[in-house]
C-alpha positions as YAML, in Angstrom:
chain: A
units: angstrom
residues:
- id: 1
  name: MET
  ca: [55.88, -59.66, 24.67]
- id: 2
  name: ILE
  ca: [58.95, -58.99, 22.54]
- id: 3
  name: ALA
  ca: [62.07, -60.44, 24.16]
- id: 4
  name: ASN
  ca: [65.00, -58.15, 25.03]
- id: 5
  name: LEU
  ca: [63.13, -55.01, 24.02]
- id: 6
  name: PRO
  ca: [64.27, -51.91, 25.95]
- id: 7
  name: ILE
  ca: [61.60, -51.02, 28.52]
- id: 8
  name: TYR
  ca: [61.44, -47.35, 27.48]
- id: 9
  name: ILE
  ca: [59.88, -48.34, 24.15]
- id: 10
  name: SER
  ca: [56.96, -50.14, 25.77]
- id: 11
  name: VAL
  ca: [56.52, -47.42, 28.40]
- id: 12
  name: THR
  ca: [56.47, -44.69, 25.76]
- id: 13
  name: PHE
  ca: [53.86, -46.55, 23.76]
- id: 14
  name: VAL
  ca: [51.66, -47.25, 26.80]
- id: 15
  name: LEU
  ca: [51.74, -43.54, 27.67]
- id: 16
  name: THR
  ca: [50.96, -42.66, 24.04]
- id: 17
  name: THR
  ca: [47.95, -44.98, 24.10]
- id: 18
  name: LEU
  ca: [46.69, -43.40, 27.32]
- id: 19
  name: ALA
  ca: [47.20, -39.95, 25.79]
- id: 20
  name: THR
  ca: [45.09, -41.04, 22.81]
- id: 21
  name: LEU
  ca: [42.35, -42.13, 25.20]
- id: 22
  name: LEU
  ca: [42.48, -38.82, 27.06]
- id: 23
  name: PHE
  ca: [42.29, -36.78, 23.86]
- id: 24
  name: PHE
  ca: [39.23, -38.78, 22.81]
- id: 25
  name: TYR
  ca: [37.73, -38.39, 26.28]
- id: 26
  name: PHE
  ca: [38.10, -34.61, 26.17]
- id: 27
  name: SER
  ca: [36.65, -34.43, 22.66]
- id: 28
  name: VAL
  ca: [33.53, -36.05, 24.16]
- id: 29
  name: LYS
  ca: [33.68, -34.02, 27.38]
- id: 30
  name: ASN
  ca: [33.85, -30.77, 25.39]
- id: 31
  name: SER
  ca: [30.97, -31.77, 23.13]
- id: 32
  name: SER
  ca: [28.37, -29.22, 22.12]
- id: 33
  name: LEU
  ca: [25.60, -31.51, 23.41]
- id: 34
  name: GLU
  ca: [24.98, -32.28, 27.06]
- id: 35
  name: THR
  ca: [23.77, -35.79, 26.17]
- id: 36
  name: THR
  ca: [27.14, -36.50, 24.57]
- id: 37
  name: ARG
  ca: [29.10, -34.96, 27.43]
- id: 38
  name: LYS
  ca: [27.37, -37.34, 29.83]
- id: 39
  name: LYS
  ca: [28.85, -40.26, 27.89]
- id: 40
  name: ALA
  ca: [32.45, -39.22, 28.58]
- id: 41
  name: THR
  ca: [32.84, -41.55, 31.57]
- id: 42
  name: LEU
  ca: [31.32, -44.42, 29.59]
- id: 43
  name: VAL
  ca: [33.87, -43.79, 26.83]
- id: 44
  name: ILE
  ca: [36.69, -44.18, 29.36]
- id: 45
  name: LEU
  ca: [35.26, -47.38, 30.85]
- id: 46
  name: VAL
  ca: [34.53, -49.06, 27.50]
- id: 47
  name: SER
  ca: [37.95, -48.07, 26.14]
- id: 48
  name: LEU
  ca: [39.77, -49.41, 29.22]
- id: 49
  name: PHE
  ca: [37.85, -52.68, 28.93]
- id: 50
  name: TRP
  ca: [38.79, -52.95, 25.26]
- id: 51
  name: LEU
  ca: [42.45, -52.19, 25.95]
- id: 52
  name: ALA
  ca: [42.51, -54.78, 28.73]
- id: 53
  name: LEU
  ca: [40.92, -57.39, 26.47]
- id: 54
  name: GLN
  ca: [43.47, -56.77, 23.72]
- id: 55
  name: ALA
  ca: [46.31, -56.93, 26.23]
- id: 56
  name: ILE
  ca: [45.07, -60.31, 27.50]
- id: 57
  name: LEU
  ca: [44.75, -61.73, 23.99]
- id: 58
  name: ALA
  ca: [48.28, -60.61, 23.12]
- id: 59
  name: LEU
  ca: [49.80, -61.83, 26.40]
- id: 60
  name: LEU
  ca: [48.15, -65.22, 25.86]
- id: 61
  name: ASN
  ca: [49.86, -65.32, 22.44]
- id: 62
  name: ILE
  ca: [46.53, -65.54, 20.65]
- id: 63
  name: TYR
  ca: [47.78, -63.20, 17.95]
- id: 64
  name: ASN
  ca: [51.29, -64.48, 17.32]
- id: 65
  name: SER
  ca: [50.80, -68.22, 17.94]
- id: 66
  name: SER
  ca: [49.42, -68.91, 14.47]
- id: 67
  name: THR
  ca: [50.50, -66.43, 11.85]
- id: 68
  name: ASN
  ca: [49.28, -68.69, 9.05]
- id: 69
  name: SER
  ca: [45.60, -68.33, 9.93]
- id: 70
  name: LEU
  ca: [43.40, -66.53, 7.42]
- id: 71
  name: PRO
  ca: [42.09, -64.01, 8.15]
- id: 72
  name: PRO
  ca: [44.73, -63.07, 10.73]
- id: 73
  name: ARG
  ca: [43.52, -63.44, 14.32]
- id: 74
  name: ILE
  ca: [44.27, -59.84, 15.20]
- id: 75
  name: ALA
  ca: [42.02, -58.80, 12.32]
- id: 76
  name: ILE
  ca: [39.15, -60.93, 13.63]
- id: 77
  name: PHE
  ca: [39.40, -60.23, 17.36]
- id: 78
  name: GLY
  ca: [41.00, -56.79, 17.38]
- id: 79
  name: ILE
  ca: [40.55, -54.73, 14.23]
- id: 80
  name: LEU
  ca: [37.21, -55.88, 12.81]
- id: 81
  name: PRO
  ca: [35.12, -55.26, 15.97]
- id: 82
  name: THR
  ca: [36.53, -51.73, 16.24]
- id: 83
  name: MET
  ca: [35.81, -50.95, 12.61]
- id: 84
  name: LEU
  ca: [32.27, -52.32, 12.85]
- id: 85
  name: PHE
  ca: [31.60, -50.17, 15.89]
- id: 86
  name: LEU
  ca: [32.82, -47.04, 14.11]
- id: 87
  name: VAL
  ca: [30.72, -47.85, 11.04]
- id: 88
  name: ILE
  ca: [27.64, -48.21, 13.24]
- id: 89
  name: LEU
  ca: [28.27, -44.75, 14.68]
- id: 90
  name: PHE
  ca: [28.29, -43.22, 11.20]
- id: 91
  name: PHE
  ca: [25.14, -44.99, 10.01]
- id: 92
  name: THR
  ca: [22.79, -44.63, 12.97]
- id: 93
  name: LYS
  ca: [20.84, -41.57, 14.10]
- id: 94
  name: ASN
  ca: [22.28, -41.51, 17.61]
- id: 95
  name: GLY
  ca: [25.74, -42.22, 16.25]
- id: 96
  name: LYS
  ca: [25.60, -39.29, 13.86]
- id: 97
  name: GLN
  ca: [24.36, -37.03, 16.64]
- id: 98
  name: PHE
  ca: [27.29, -38.15, 18.78]
- id: 99
  name: ILE
  ca: [29.79, -37.58, 15.96]
- id: 100
  name: ASP
  ca: [28.52, -34.16, 14.98]
- id: 101
  name: SER
  ca: [28.74, -32.85, 18.54]
- id: 102
  name: LEU
  ca: [32.36, -33.83, 19.23]
- id: 103
  name: ALA
  ca: [34.87, -31.04, 19.81]
- id: 104
  name: LEU
  ca: [36.65, -30.49, 16.49]
- id: 105
  name: LYS
  ca: [39.47, -28.54, 18.11]
- id: 106
  name: THR
  ca: [40.36, -31.39, 20.48]
- id: 107
  name: ILE
  ca: [40.12, -33.96, 17.69]
- id: 108
  name: THR
  ca: [42.57, -31.91, 15.63]
- id: 109
  name: TYR
  ca: [45.03, -31.68, 18.51]
- id: 110
  name: LEU
  ca: [44.67, -35.46, 19.00]
- id: 111
  name: ASN
  ca: [46.87, -36.02, 15.95]
- id: 112
  name: VAL
  ca: [49.92, -34.88, 17.92]
- id: 113
  name: ILE
  ca: [50.13, -38.42, 19.33]
- id: 114
  name: ARG
  ca: [51.40, -39.50, 15.92]
- id: 115
  name: ILE
  ca: [54.80, -38.04, 16.86]
- id: 116
  name: PRO
  ca: [55.53, -40.49, 19.72]
- id: 117
  name: VAL
  ca: [53.99, -43.30, 17.66]
- id: 118
  name: GLU
  ca: [56.52, -42.65, 14.90]
- id: 119
  name: LEU
  ca: [59.36, -42.56, 17.42]
- id: 120
  name: VAL
  ca: [58.22, -45.90, 18.84]
- id: 121
  name: LEU
  ca: [58.07, -47.38, 15.34]
- id: 122
  name: PHE
  ca: [61.61, -46.21, 14.68]
- id: 123
  name: TRP
  ca: [62.85, -47.76, 17.93]
- id: 124
  name: LEU
  ca: [61.04, -51.01, 17.07]
- id: 125
  name: PHE
  ca: [62.79, -51.07, 13.71]
- id: 126
  name: ILE
  ca: [66.18, -50.62, 15.40]
- id: 127
  name: ASN
  ca: [65.29, -53.61, 17.60]
- id: 128
  name: LYS
  ca: [64.23, -55.68, 14.56]
- id: 129
  name: ALA
  ca: [60.54, -55.84, 15.49]
- id: 130
  name: ILE
  ca: [59.25, -54.07, 12.38]
- id: 131
  name: PRO
  ca: [60.69, -53.34, 8.90]
- id: 132
  name: GLN
  ca: [62.37, -50.07, 8.00]
- id: 133
  name: ILE
  ca: [59.65, -49.33, 5.44]
- id: 134
  name: MET
  ca: [57.23, -48.70, 8.34]
- id: 135
  name: THR
  ca: [59.35, -45.83, 9.71]
- id: 136
  name: PHE
  ca: [60.09, -42.27, 8.62]
- id: 137
  name: GLU
  ca: [63.32, -43.65, 7.19]
- id: 138
  name: GLY
  ca: [61.20, -45.77, 4.87]
- id: 139
  name: LEU
  ca: [57.83, -44.92, 3.33]
- id: 140
  name: ASN
  ca: [56.00, -43.75, 6.45]
- id: 141
  name: PHE
  ca: [55.54, -39.98, 6.41]
- id: 142
  name: ASP
  ca: [52.83, -39.91, 9.07]
- id: 143
  name: ILE
  ca: [55.02, -37.90, 11.41]
- id: 144
  name: VAL
  ca: [54.26, -34.87, 9.22]
- id: 145
  name: ALA
  ca: [50.65, -35.06, 10.41]
- id: 146
  name: GLY
  ca: [51.75, -35.20, 14.03]
- id: 147
  name: ILE
  ca: [54.12, -32.24, 13.76]
- id: 148
  name: SER
  ca: [51.66, -30.08, 11.83]
- id: 149
  name: ALA
  ca: [48.62, -30.90, 14.01]
- id: 150
  name: PRO
  ca: [49.24, -28.45, 16.89]
- id: 151
  name: ILE
  ca: [50.30, -25.73, 14.45]
- id: 152
  name: VAL
  ca: [47.20, -26.14, 12.31]
- id: 153
  name: ALA
  ca: [44.90, -26.37, 15.34]
- id: 154
  name: TYR
  ca: [46.40, -23.22, 16.86]
- id: 155
  name: LEU
  ca: [46.18, -21.20, 13.64]
- id: 156
  name: VAL
  ca: [42.61, -22.36, 12.89]
- id: 157
  name: PHE
  ca: [40.96, -22.31, 16.31]
- id: 158
  name: THR
  ca: [42.99, -19.83, 18.37]
- id: 159
  name: LYS
  ca: [44.39, -17.30, 15.93]
- id: 160
  name: ASN
  ca: [41.78, -17.69, 13.15]
- id: 161
  name: LYS
  ca: [44.61, -17.33, 10.63]
- id: 162
  name: LEU
  ca: [43.50, -20.38, 8.62]
- id: 163
  name: ASN
  ca: [39.95, -21.14, 7.53]
- id: 164
  name: LYS
  ca: [37.95, -24.36, 7.76]
- id: 165
  name: THR
  ca: [38.62, -25.11, 4.09]
- id: 166
  name: PHE
  ca: [42.32, -25.40, 4.86]
- id: 167
  name: LEU
  ca: [41.50, -27.64, 7.82]
- id: 168
  name: LEU
  ca: [39.41, -29.87, 5.55]
- id: 169
  name: ILE
  ca: [42.26, -30.20, 3.04]
- id: 170
  name: TRP
  ca: [44.70, -30.89, 5.87]
- id: 171
  name: ASN
  ca: [42.46, -33.69, 7.16]
- id: 172
  name: PHE
  ca: [42.26, -35.31, 3.75]
- id: 173
  name: ALA
  ca: [46.06, -35.12, 3.38]
- id: 174
  name: CYS
  ca: [46.67, -36.59, 6.84]
- id: 175
  name: LEU
  ca: [44.08, -39.29, 6.18]
- id: 176
  name: ALA
  ca: [46.04, -40.28, 3.07]
- id: 177
  name: LEU
  ca: [49.24, -40.49, 5.15]
- id: 178
  name: LEU
  ca: [47.47, -42.71, 7.67]
- id: 179
  name: ILE
  ca: [46.04, -45.04, 5.04]
- id: 180
  name: ASN
  ca: [49.51, -45.32, 3.52]
- id: 181
  name: ILE
  ca: [51.07, -46.67, 6.72]
- id: 182
  name: ILE
  ca: [48.04, -48.89, 7.44]
- id: 183
  name: VAL
  ca: [48.54, -50.62, 4.09]
- id: 184
  name: ILE
  ca: [52.29, -50.94, 4.62]
- id: 185
  name: ALA
  ca: [51.80, -52.36, 8.13]
- id: 186
  name: PHE
  ca: [49.20, -54.84, 6.89]
- id: 187
  name: ILE
  ca: [51.18, -56.28, 3.98]
- id: 188
  name: SER
  ca: [54.37, -56.49, 6.06]
- id: 189
  name: ALA
  ca: [52.77, -58.37, 9.00]
- id: 190
  name: PRO
  ca: [53.32, -62.14, 9.13]
- id: 191
  name: SER
  ca: [50.26, -63.76, 7.56]
- id: 192
  name: PRO
  ca: [49.28, -65.49, 4.31]
- id: 193
  name: LEU
  ca: [48.60, -61.97, 3.00]
- id: 194
  name: GLN
  ca: [52.13, -60.69, 3.63]
- id: 195
  name: LYS
  ca: [53.70, -59.20, 0.51]
- id: 196
  name: ILE
  ca: [56.83, -57.38, 1.71]
- id: 197
  name: ALA
  ca: [59.47, -57.29, 4.48]
- id: 198
  name: PHE
  ca: [59.94, -61.05, 4.76]
- id: 199
  name: GLU
  ca: [63.44, -60.60, 6.16]
- id: 200
  name: GLN
  ca: [62.16, -58.43, 9.05]
- id: 201
  name: PRO
  ca: [58.35, -58.58, 9.24]
- id: 202
  name: ASN
  ca: [55.99, -56.47, 11.30]
- id: 203
  name: MET
  ca: [55.94, -58.66, 14.42]
- id: 204
  name: ALA
  ca: [55.39, -55.87, 16.96]
- id: 205
  name: ILE
  ca: [51.64, -55.47, 16.46]
- id: 206
  name: LEU
  ca: [51.09, -59.09, 17.46]
- id: 207
  name: ASN
  ca: [52.62, -58.46, 20.88]
- id: 208
  name: PHE
  ca: [51.70, -56.45, 23.97]
- id: 209
  name: PRO
  ca: [51.52, -53.46, 24.25]
- id: 210
  name: PHE
  ca: [51.94, -52.74, 20.54]
- id: 211
  name: CYS
  ca: [48.77, -54.68, 19.72]
- id: 212
  name: TRP
  ca: [47.02, -51.49, 20.87]
- id: 213
  name: LEU
  ca: [48.29, -49.67, 17.79]
- id: 214
  name: PRO
  ca: [46.02, -51.36, 15.20]
- id: 215
  name: THR
  ca: [43.21, -52.11, 17.66]
- id: 216
  name: PHE
  ca: [42.87, -48.74, 19.39]
- id: 217
  name: VAL
  ca: [45.27, -45.92, 18.50]
- id: 218
  name: VAL
  ca: [44.94, -46.13, 14.71]
- id: 219
  name: PRO
  ca: [41.12, -46.57, 14.80]
- id: 220
  name: ILE
  ca: [40.79, -43.49, 17.04]
- id: 221
  name: VAL
  ca: [42.95, -41.37, 14.74]
- id: 222
  name: LEU
  ca: [41.10, -42.70, 11.69]
- id: 223
  name: PHE
  ca: [37.78, -41.98, 13.39]
- id: 224
  name: GLY
  ca: [38.97, -38.47, 14.20]
- id: 225
  name: HIS
  ca: [39.66, -37.71, 10.55]
- id: 226
  name: PHE
  ca: [36.27, -39.00, 9.41]
- id: 227
  name: VAL
  ca: [34.53, -37.02, 12.16]
- id: 228
  name: SER
  ca: [36.42, -33.86, 11.22]
- id: 229
  name: ILE
  ca: [35.74, -34.27, 7.50]
- id: 230
  name: ARG
  ca: [32.03, -34.91, 8.14]
- id: 231
  name: GLN
  ca: [31.70, -31.86, 10.40]
- id: 232
  name: LEU
  ca: [33.62, -29.58, 8.05]
- id: 233
  name: LEU
  ca: [31.66, -30.67, 4.96]
- id: 234
  name: LYS
  ca: [28.39, -30.07, 6.79]
- id: 235
  name: LYS
  ca: [29.49, -26.57, 7.73]
...
């Protein structure tokens, strides 16, 4: 864990992670297919197991004990397994069926969690755990996606003031914002691949509970955009 970090930062991020899990749970629970809805409890259990595993690895200093390893340990044990699982979902018959039945409205609202994430990142920067470039004072504009998410979801799904074409464009734009901060976070983290922010690197993601950001929160948000884009293009 990061020494001398105010407790409210960690608490806020833990609650944000749990909120991400609940949004994903309800997107499954509100699925258009009964077979998918029945998997909602399994989603919770598997996600909690994964979060616990990542917490253990971070608390045992597996991620921050050797920042010179290549590829970075968090990439091997945290990010890669998640990405492989999501790829499998998109390239298997059952996976596609699962994806296409998820509740698009809930997935759109899920992006609101990007607001507290950006606040946490800003607080981490103030406490010298990440570089300024990763915040909204730097080159991270992801908070725009979080602020606009409930507005867009309300106007599209409740008021029918915006059509699905607008929602598709919005998803592509927010996906670009997400990829932007993913790249910045990656090249500013301490590893042989680090390119920027040497004076104040991105140390937070190697520590608990912030290891959940690249290993759970970001993959879920990324998954949500790909699910939304796939569903909207099909329609």
